[in-house]
N, C-alpha and C positions, 0 to 999 in steps of 0.2 A: 196728341192730336191722333184720333181714332176715324178713319172714314170708311163708311159702309155702303155699298153699291147694293141700287136697285133695279132693276126694271123691269116693268111692263108694258105689253104691246108697243113697244119703240122710246117710250118714255124714260128717261133715264135720272135716278134719284141719285144724289149727292147726301148723306146723312155725315153730320161730323159732330163728332164726342169728344168735348173738352180733357184733359188731362192735366196734372199740377202747373208742369211748368207752362204751358200754353199762355199766350194773351187775348185779352178780350178789345184792346184798344192799341191804336198806333197814332203817331203823329202825321200831314203833310203837309209841303208846302204848296201854298194855293198857288196861282198865278199870277197875282199881284207883286210877288216875292217880297210883300212884307209881310202876311199873315200866314200864321200858320193853324189848323184844323185838327181837330181829333178826330178819327175815324175809330168806328166801333161794330163789333159783331152783331149783328141784329138778328138774323135766321141762322139756325144751324144745321139746315136744309133747301135744297135746291134741286130743280129740276130741270131737264134739256130735253124737249121732244123732235126727237127725231124718226125718220119712217120706220112704218110699223113693223117691220119684217125684220128689224135691228135688235139684238142681244146683245146680252155681256159678252157674249161669242163672237163678236163683229168686232171688235177690236182687241190688238194685243193689249196683254195686260200693262206693259209700260207705256201706253198709250192713253190708258184708264189711271195709270198714276199720272202721268202730266198733268193730264185735263184738271185731275183732284189738285193739286199740285198748285194749279194757275188759277184756282177758285179761291184757295185760303190760305195760301202760304203766307202771309204777313203776319197771321194768329200764332202761328205752329213754333211751337216750342223747340227740345232738343231733338225730337223724330215724330214721325208721322206713320203710322200703321195700318196699311190697308185689305180691304176684303179679299184682293188677289195679290199672290205672291209678285214680283222683279224678278227682273232679268239681273244678274250679279255686275254685267257691263253698268246698266243704268243706276244701279244702287250707288255704285264707287264712281262715277260721274254727279251724283247729285250731292255725294258725299264730298267729293272735290270740290263744287263751285258754291256750296249753302254752306259746308259743315255741319249737316245735318243728316242725319240717318234716315233712311227711307227703309221698311220693312211690312212684312219677313219677304225675304230673298229666295225665290225658288230656283235649286243649282241646277235643274234640268231646263229651264228656259231659256233659249235662246235671245238674242237681241233683235229687236222688231228691224227688218229689209224690205223696202218699200219695192213693188215688181218693177220690172225694163218699162213697163206701157204707161206708169204714171203720170199725173199729170199735178200743177200747182194747184193748190189753194190759195185764195183771196181772202181776208177779212175784210167783209164788203159793207160802206156805209151810207151811199147813195150820196154822200157828201164829196167834194172838188176831187181830193187826193186820193184816196182809194181807187176814184173813178179814173186817174190819171193812170194809176197804176194797172187798173184793169184795161186801159187802151196798150199799154205797153207789153202786158203780158201775152202767151199766146192763146188763141182764141177756145181754145180748148180745155183751158184753166177753168176752175166750179170755182164762183162768187157767194161766198155764205155771209149771209146779211141776220143779225143777233136781232132776232123781234123779241122786245121788252115786254112782257106779260104781267101782270101787278100780282102776286100770289095771294092765295084763295084765305078767305076770313081779312084782308088788311084793304083798307079804304083809305087812299091817298087824300090828303085835304087840300094837296096843292102841287101840280107838277108844268114844269114848263116843258119836257121833252113831247112833240109833238110828230107823230109815225109817218103821218099820210106821205109828205113828200117822200120818202125812201120807200116806200108802197110800190108809190107810182115810179120811182127809179128801176126798182127792181121789176116790175111788170115790164118798161116799157126795155129792159134790158134781155129780159125775154124773146120779147118782138123782135129783138135784134140777132136772136141766135143764142145766145152767151147763156152757158150753166148756170142758173142761179137757185140758190134755196134760202128761203127763208126759214130759221128755224127761234120757235118759239122756246124764251125761258125765262126763268125767273130770278136767273144768278144774278144779277147786278143788286139784287134786295137782300143777299147776305153780308152786306154791310149799310152802316148808317152814316152818315146819308148815302144815298143808292148810285153806285158805281161799282167800277174795276179796281180789283187791289193789284193786278200785275200786268205786263206788257203781253201775257198773251191772254187775258182773261177773255178777251172778246174773241179770240183765238179757237174759244174748247169745243165749238161746234165741231170747227177744221179736225180738231186733234181725235175728237171722240167716232168722226167720219173717213179718216184719212187712209184706213183699208176697204171701208165698205165702198168709197168711189174711187179708193187708188190713189191715194195722194203722196208726191213723192218732196214737196217743197211747203212752205209758208209766206204767203207774202200779206204785205198791210202797204197801208198810204203813209208811214212814214214818210216825212220831209227831213230835208238836210237842218232844218234849224231842230230838229228834236234828235235828229241821229249822231249829229256834230257838237251839238248846243253852242253852235253858232251863236255867240255874242254874251252869253250868259256868264261867264269868269275867263272868259277869253276861249280859241277854239279848243275842243275836245276831237282826238281823234275816236271815233267812233268804235273802235275793236277795245278803247278803254273803258266802256260806257258799260253800265247793268246789263243793257240790252243783250249786248254781244257775249261780253263775260259771263252771265249767269243764262238767261235765257236761247241764245243762240245754239250753249254749249249741251242743255236739255234736249233742243230740238234734234240736234245731230244724232244725238245718244237713241232716237228713236228713228234715225234716218231719214229726218222731215226738216232740213236746212230751214232756216230763213231764204227767202227770195225777197231782194228789198231793190225794186224798180226805182220807189222815188228818193232812195235817203239821200242819192247825191245831187239833187235838186232842191231849190228852195220853192216856195211855194209861189213865187211869182211866176216858175215854169211849169207850176205843176196846172196852174190856172189857165196858162195860154197853151196847154195842151190840152185841156177841157174844151176850150175855147173854140179850136179848131178843128173839132171832131164835131161827128155824129150826136156826142154822148150830151152836149153844150145842154139841148133845150129839156133834156128832164132833172139835170144834175144842180142838186142845191146843195150849199153850205150849211145854212141856218135849219138847224132839226129844232126851230119852237113856231116854226112857219106853216101854213097851209100850200098845199101843190102848187107849184110856180108862185107863189106869193111869200116871200123872206118875213120874217116879224118884222124888220126894221128895228128893233128894238135891244138890240144882242152887239157886242162888241165884234162878233166874227161879223156882223151884215156888215157894221161900220167898216171893218178891214176888206173884207171882200168885195163890198160894193165902191170902193173906191180905187182897188183895186183892178175888176174889173174896168172901171173906166179910163184909169192911164194905160191898161193894155192894148184898148180898143181906141186909145188916142182920141179919147171925147174930152169935151170940154167939163170941167167940176166947176159949176156957177157958185155962184154964193147961195142961192137958196138949197140946193140939196146940202150943203155944208151945214148952213145952218139946223137943216133938220136931221144928218146924222150926229152934230157935236150935243144934240137936246136928249141922246140916249144915254142914259143911265150909267149902264153897264159900262158904255163906253169911256164915260167920265173918269169913272172909279178906276180904268185900266191905265188912261193917257196921262193922268197927274200924278203916277211914284213910277220912282225909277228903279229898274228899268221897265221899261213896258213890254209887255208879253209880245212878242215877235217883233221886237220891235226893227231888227233889219227889216223886216215886209214894210212897215210906216216908215221907216227913211227913206225906201225905195220910191214910196207912194210921195211922200213931199219934194226927191229929189226931181219929180216930172210934174211939180205943180208950181206955176208962174204968174198965180191971180194975184188980187191984193186980200181976201179975206185974212183977218188980222188973227185968229184963233189958230189957221191953218198956218199961217206964215211964223206964227209963235211955235207953233207943233216941229214945222222945220227946223227950225234953230236948237229946237232942243233934241232932235234926233240926229241932227249936222246932217241933214237932207240937202243943205245949203252948201257941205263943203267936200261930199266923202262921193268918192266913185265905186256906183251901185250895180255897174255894166256884170259883174260876176253872178250876180241872182239872175240873170238870165241865161247862165249859160249852164252844163252839167258838170260834176266834180267826177271826173272819169275813175279816181281811186277805188271809190265807191263799189267798183264792180266787182271786189273781190267778196259782198255781200250779194251777188248772184251766182247761184251754181252753174258750173261750168256748159251743164246741159242747155241752159237760156242765155249763157253770156252774149252771143254773137245775135240772137234773134231780139233780146231789149235794146243791145246797141245801136242796131239798125233803128228800132222804134224811134228811138230818142233822138236820134239824129235826125229824122224827120219834121222833127217839132223844135228842136235847139242847139246853139253851137257846142264845143267842150270849150271849158275853160282853157286859157292859157296861164302862163306862167303869173305872170303880175295879177291873173283874176283871182288863181289858188291864194296868191300874198295879201289880196286885197281879203279874198275870204278868213284869212286866219288872223287877219291884224283886226278884223270886228270884233269889237270887245264893249263892255262896259265900265273901261276903269279911268275913263275920263270923268264919270259918275262919282269917283270918291272923293268924301268929303269937300263935293265941288260947292261953293257959294254960289256960283256962277247958273248950274244946272238945277238948285233949289231954288232959285231967283224965278226959273221958267216955271216948276211946279207951282210956286204961290199964285204965280199970272195965269198961268191956266186956269187953276181953281177961282179964281177972281172971275174971269170971263165967265165958266160954266155959270157961277151962280148966276147971272145976270140973263141968263140963259132961258 
């Protein structure tokens, strides 16, 4: 893969030229965990709209390289060749963690070092988890929202994305004195279906602006469910996952290590943090709805609506459940095993004591009637290793304002939460069949 850089009046453009052993497609596992989908290379160029005075000299060449890799990595063959040479250190780290070459090497180039007065950057979405991260981070942190724009010459026939609520969140954050940047880009359209290739794709603006705004670390709203893959195939130490093994190493190579304040917190905790803050009134999980009006037509709305009810200790009435169970997106996810974010559904069900037949069947399926879910309300303190020492005490103090720390029993319950009970289980297969039957009557 060859990557050619261009920049004009702050508009950074990446051009990708394929070579013989590069790929044009790859497969991914969808959220249902039962289906695989093909992702194809759609466009061989993308642009990111940065401040007008930003130039190719505004970022260390290793930062430019990491940004390029974050956009196009799954399609790279044995090597990637860039417009600007990288440091020998970055080349060696990239080779070590990926087995691929990144060229050319500039022997005179020293590795990038963050200044002493630098601050964290947060990949901000306006949603619950990244807002929780913003609450826990120092107020000097910069929040960078990726403002998706449709590439010139392309007309989308249909899109579910509505950014109105996110724009409102960005403006509301600014009014509270936070450093917020809305960066226009058509980066998601490099692939088809549109989306992100890597764990750093949504952080490309932060990487490109790391020297311009002086960033020393990269934060996001990844939760415990994502970082430790709780439940999917049994507990996985986050250090053993691809986020840390590959991308964290590359970030360290540009002196911009991960700062992950929410990776030791379940979605239950991040929701609780936001609900008990001034940020609640403009934070919205749903990316399909309008301002303060979630679509109520997606699985995220199903999950977050019920979780909010539980955390506020409000009654979950049958009328609301009838409405939520009619959401087709939710039906699709709930009637397979395992359920996406099943631990959160288990938590919700464990707090439900009504008589709704579908909800009680879901409670049986997710073991909400037998499992101790208290650990989801607490912080996994071992995750502090994914926070730079400079910010550990601050973030620890902030977390303690909202949630308690897990004890030994909580840690055991977290590690033991898995879906092994589903393997070749006629009982749980029957729950799925019954759920589908109940959904068909709605």
